[in-house]
N, CA and C atoms as an extended XYZ file, in Angstrom:
207
Properties=species:S:1:pos:R:3:atomname:S:1:resname:S:1:resid:I:1 pbc="F F F"
N        48.002       98.963      119.085 N   MET     1
C        49.318       99.422      119.509 CA  MET     1
C        50.386       98.376      119.216 C   MET     1
N        50.021       97.098      119.198 N   ALA     2
C        51.004       96.036      119.006 CA  ALA     2
C        51.744       96.182      117.680 C   ALA     2
N        51.093       96.675      116.638 N   GLY     3
C        51.736       96.850      115.353 CA  GLY     3
C        52.690       98.020      115.310 C   GLY     3
N        52.681       98.845      116.344 N   LYS     4
C        53.526      100.032      116.371 CA  LYS     4
C        54.696       99.889      117.334 C   LYS     4
N        54.962       98.659      117.771 N   VAL     5
C        56.058       98.407      118.701 CA  VAL     5
C        57.025       97.429      118.038 C   VAL     5
N        58.322       97.711      118.164 N   PHE     6
C        59.366       96.871      117.587 CA  PHE     6
C        60.285       96.453      118.722 C   PHE     6
N        60.631       95.185      118.781 N   GLU     7
C        61.528       94.707      119.835 CA  GLU     7
C        62.945       94.586      119.290 C   GLU     7
N        63.900       95.107      120.045 N   LEU     8
C        65.304       95.069      119.651 CA  LEU     8
C        66.150       94.882      120.898 C   LEU     8
N        66.850       93.781      120.988 N   GLN     9
C        67.729       93.460      122.107 CA  GLN     9
C        67.039       93.631      123.459 C   GLN     9
N        65.809       93.183      123.562 N   GLY    10
C        65.081       93.253      124.818 CA  GLY    10
C        64.392       94.576      125.085 C   GLY    10
N        64.556       95.540      124.195 N   TYR    11
C        63.885       96.836      124.330 CA  TYR    11
C        62.639       96.849      123.457 C   TYR    11
N        61.569       97.407      123.959 N   ALA    12
C        60.360       97.622      123.166 CA  ALA    12
C        60.408       99.062      122.663 C   ALA    12
N        60.482       99.224      121.358 N   ILE    13
C        60.613      100.545      120.751 CA  ILE    13
C        59.254      100.954      120.189 C   ILE    13
N        58.723      102.055      120.693 N   VAL    14
C        57.469      102.590      120.173 CA  VAL    14
C        57.818      103.379      118.911 C   VAL    14
N        57.366      102.871      117.779 N   LEU    15
C        57.819      103.395      116.495 CA  LEU    15
C        57.462      104.852      116.255 C   LEU    15
N        56.326      105.315      116.762 N   ASP    16
C        55.963      106.713      116.503 CA  ASP    16
C        56.740      107.693      117.372 C   ASP    16
N        57.632      107.205      118.237 N   LYS    17
C        58.506      108.072      119.043 CA  LYS    17
C        59.903      108.206      118.450 C   LYS    17
N        60.218      107.405      117.421 N   VAL    18
C        61.530      107.458      116.763 CA  VAL    18
C        61.574      108.687      115.859 C   VAL    18
N        62.620      109.509      116.027 N   VAL    19
C        62.747      110.708      115.199 CA  VAL    19
C        63.987      110.688      114.309 C   VAL    19
N        64.973      109.816      114.615 N   PHE    20
C        66.206      109.809      113.830 CA  PHE    20
C        66.874      108.450      113.968 C   PHE    20
N        67.459      107.966      112.880 N   LEU    21
C        68.161      106.693      112.868 CA  LEU    21
C        69.465      106.882      112.097 C   LEU    21
N        70.592      106.546      112.708 N   THR    22
C        71.886      106.728      112.044 CA  THR    22
C        72.230      105.506      111.196 C   THR    22
N        73.279      105.649      110.433 N   ARG    23
C        73.812      104.522      109.672 CA  ARG    23
C        74.541      103.585      110.636 C   ARG    23
N        74.922      102.424      110.172 N   VAL    24
C        75.709      101.477      110.969 CA  VAL    24
C        77.164      101.918      110.928 C   VAL    24
N        77.816      101.896      112.074 N   PHE    25
C        79.229      102.254      112.140 CA  PHE    25
C        79.924      101.397      113.184 C   PHE    25
N        81.261      101.387      113.155 N   GLU    26
C        82.029      100.585      114.098 CA  GLU    26
C        82.007      101.250      115.471 C   GLU    26
N        81.683      100.486      116.482 N   ALA    27
C        81.616      101.002      117.848 CA  ALA    27
C        83.020      101.278      118.378 C   ALA    27
N        83.087      102.104      119.410 N   GLU    28
C        84.379      102.451      120.011 CA  GLU    28
C        85.047      101.220      120.618 C   GLU    28
N        86.368      101.243      120.660 N   ASP    29
C        87.184      100.200      121.279 CA  ASP    29
C        86.937       98.813      120.697 C   ASP    29
N        86.570       98.741      119.418 N   GLY    30
C        86.379       97.454      118.763 CA  GLY    30
C        85.277       96.600      119.352 C   GLY    30
N        84.239       97.227      119.877 N   GLU    31
C        83.141       96.503      120.523 CA  GLU    31
C        82.049       96.113      119.532 C   GLU    31
N        82.386       95.887      118.297 N   GLY    32
C        81.414       95.479      117.293 CA  GLY    32
C        80.898       96.654      116.492 C   GLY    32
N        79.627       96.576      116.095 N   TYR    33
C        79.003       97.601      115.254 CA  TYR    33
C        77.721       98.079      115.910 C   TYR    33
N        77.362       99.309      115.623 N   GLN    34
C        76.162       99.870      116.229 CA  GLN    34
C        75.509      100.878      115.297 C   GLN    34
N        74.297      101.243      115.638 N   PHE    35
C        73.609      102.387      115.056 CA  PHE    35
C        72.845      103.040      116.186 C   PHE    35
N        72.550      104.311      116.033 N   ASN    36
C        71.862      105.046      117.085 CA  ASN    36
C        70.422      105.303      116.694 C   ASN    36
N        69.547      105.194      117.680 N   ILE    37
C        68.135      105.511      117.502 CA  ILE    37
C        67.850      106.675      118.431 C   ILE    37
N        67.387      107.775      117.864 N   ARG    38
C        67.042      108.939      118.683 CA  ARG    38
C        65.522      109.045      118.741 C   ARG    38
N        65.038      109.286      119.955 N   PHE    39
C        63.611      109.385      120.208 CA  PHE    39
C        63.232      110.826      120.524 C   PHE    39
N        61.941      111.084      120.577 N   ALA    40
C        61.449      112.392      121.001 CA  ALA    40
C        62.012      112.688      122.390 C   ALA    40
N        62.187      113.950      122.687 N   ARG    41
C        62.758      114.421      123.961 CA  ARG    41
C        64.225      114.041      124.129 C   ARG    41
N        64.941      113.849      123.025 N   ASP    42
C        66.386      113.650      123.012 CA  ASP    42
C        66.859      112.395      123.747 C   ASP    42
N        66.041      111.364      123.815 N   LEU    43
C        66.479      110.077      124.355 CA  LEU    43
C        67.166      109.316      123.239 C   LEU    43
N        68.160      108.480      123.593 N   ARG    44
C        68.917      107.764      122.582 CA  ARG    44
C        69.151      106.324      123.008 C   ARG    44
N        69.104      105.432      122.046 N   LEU    45
C        69.425      104.028      122.248 CA  LEU    45
C        70.505      103.677      121.233 C   LEU    45
N        71.561      103.015      121.680 N   ALA    46
C        72.678      102.667      120.795 CA  ALA    46
C        72.935      101.159      120.870 C   ALA    46
N        72.117      100.363      120.165 N   PRO    47
C        72.323       98.910      120.204 CA  PRO    47
C        73.619       98.522      119.501 C   PRO    47
N        74.327       97.564      120.106 N   ARG    48
C        75.591       97.080      119.534 CA  ARG    48
C        75.454       95.623      119.160 C   ARG    48
N        76.144       95.262      118.080 N   PHE    49
C        76.082       93.907      117.542 CA  PHE    49
C        77.486       93.408      117.263 C   PHE    49
N        77.659       92.098      117.321 N   ALA    50
C        78.982       91.510      117.122 CA  ALA    50
C        79.476       91.665      115.685 C   ALA    50
N        78.575       91.562      114.713 N   THR    51
C        78.985       91.656      113.308 CA  THR    51
C        78.245       92.785      112.604 C   THR    51
N        78.859       93.284      111.548 N   ARG    52
C        78.217       94.332      110.759 CA  ARG    52
C        76.959       93.817      110.071 C   ARG    52
N        77.007       92.569      109.631 N   HIS    53
C        75.839       91.975      108.979 CA  HIS    53
C        74.626       91.985      109.915 C   HIS    53
N        74.832       91.598      111.155 N   GLU    54
C        73.732       91.585      112.130 CA  GLU    54
C        73.200       93.000      112.379 C   GLU    54
N        74.087       93.967      112.498 N   ALA    55
C        73.675       95.362      112.706 CA  ALA    55
C        72.901       95.879      111.502 C   ALA    55
N        73.385       95.594      110.288 N   ASP    56
C        72.681       96.018      109.074 CA  ASP    56
C        71.297       95.376      108.981 C   ASP    56
N        71.208       94.095      109.323 N   LEU    57
C        69.935       93.395      109.272 CA  LEU    57
C        68.932       93.998      110.251 C   LEU    57
N        69.352       94.224      111.492 N   GLN    58
C        68.439       94.786      112.490 CA  GLN    58
C        68.014       96.201      112.121 C   GLN    58
N        68.934       96.990      111.592 N   ARG    59
C        68.595       98.351      111.173 CA  ARG    59
C        67.591       98.321      110.023 C   ARG    59
N        67.801       97.427      109.063 N   SER    60
C        66.871       97.356      107.926 CA  SER    60
C        65.490       96.868      108.378 C   SER    60
N        65.431       95.947      109.330 N   LEU    61
C        64.138       95.517      109.857 CA  LEU    61
C        63.425       96.651      110.593 C   LEU    61
N        64.189       97.449      111.323 N   LEU    62
C        63.605       98.594      112.010 CA  LEU    62
C        63.098       99.624      110.990 C   LEU    62
N        63.859       99.879      109.956 N   LEU    63
C        63.419      100.801      108.903 CA  LEU    63
C        62.141      100.307      108.237 C   LEU    63
N        62.060       99.020      107.994 N   LYS    64
C        60.854       98.441      107.383 CA  LYS    64
C        59.664       98.622      108.312 C   LYS    64
N        59.853       98.357      109.600 N   ALA    65
C        58.764       98.534      110.577 CA  ALA    65
C        58.341       99.992      110.651 C   ALA    65
N        59.292      100.923      110.582 N   LEU    66
C        58.960      102.345      110.608 CA  LEU    66
C        58.156      102.749      109.378 C   LEU    66
N        58.506      102.217      108.227 N   SER    67
C        57.782      102.588      107.014 CA  SER    67
C        56.368      102.014      106.974 C   SER    67
N        56.155      100.904      107.671 N   GLU    68
C        54.838      100.280      107.703 CA  GLU    68
C        53.952      100.812      108.820 C   GLU    68
N        54.550      101.519      109.781 N   ALA    69
C        53.772      102.014      110.939 CA  ALA    69
C        52.931      103.208      110.574 C   ALA    69
């Protein structure tokens, strides 16, 4: 199971529960950048990052983990 879990901002994400991942976009009220992760049963996580580079990096690492799971 350890290979199927990804940690992001203190959250443990079970990779086989992820059903949708959005692109990186600017968060509301200038609060940095974010992308949304949608899970089974319509749960959503919207991690926010200070820079677009950091958001892009974390999203690409999550995509890589999803493809390897």
